[in-house]
N, C-alpha and C positions, 0 to 999 in steps of 0.2 A: 948760501942760498937761504933767503928768509921765508919764501913760500911762493905758491903759484899765483896767488891773487894779492895785488898790492894793498897795503893797509888802508889807504884812503877809500878804496872801493869797498872793503869790508865794513868800514865805519859808516859809510853812506847806506849800505845795505842793511846793517843792523838798525840804524836810526830809522830808515824808511819802514822797516818791519814793525818797529814799535809804534811809529806814527800810524801805520795802517791798522794795527790792532787797536790802538786808541780810538781812532775814528770809527771803526766797526763797533766797538763797545759803546761809544756815545750814541751812535745810531740805533743800536740794539736796545739801549736803555729807554729811548723814546718809544720804541715799539712794545717791548715786553714788560717794562717797569721793574725788572729785577734789581734789587738793591746793590748787589755787587757790581753790576754794569755801570752804575752811576759813579762808583769809586774807581774801578779798574780802568775806565776810559781815560780820565785825566792822569792816572798814574802812568799808563803806557805813553801818553803824549809827553809828559814830563821826562820819562825815561829816554824817549827819542831825542829830546833836546839835550839831555845829559850826556848821551853817547856822542853827540856832535861836539859838545863843549869839551869833554874830556878827551875824546879821540883826536881832535885837532889841537889839543894842548892849549886851549883858551883858559881852562880851569884845570888845576892839577890835584889829583888825589894820590899821588905817588906812582910807583911803578905799576901797581895793580889797579889803578884807577878805573880803567875800562871794565875790568872784571867786577869790581865793586858796584859800578853803576848798573851793569847788566843783571847781575845776581840780585842786587837790591830791588831793582824794578820787578823782576819776576817774583821775588819773595813777597813784596808788598801786594802785588796783584793776586797772589794766592791767598794772602791773609784777608782779602776783601770777602772771601766766602764765609769767614767767621762772623761777619756782620749780620748775615741772614738769620742764623739761629738766635741771635741776641735781639735784633731789632725788627725781625720779620722778613719774610722772603721778598715781599713786594713793597714798593713805594706807593702811597695813596695818591 
């Protein structure tokens, strides 16, 4: 028994979550002008596409490819907060 939820459903849900977060960040960037929002939005959207590509084996990163894409996306999104102390909190 592999699990209660089939893998394709999990892949679509993870990808949809990343796309949802990405679109929310892009919309929030237009409203609040926070620097990290301008970077994290495209990162989440790219992560959503990466989950689809790796999850459905269009692109291969090995056995742990899906884990690499998910954790890589989350790590990059967290790193966007470091841009604010360096370049300023808001975009002019």
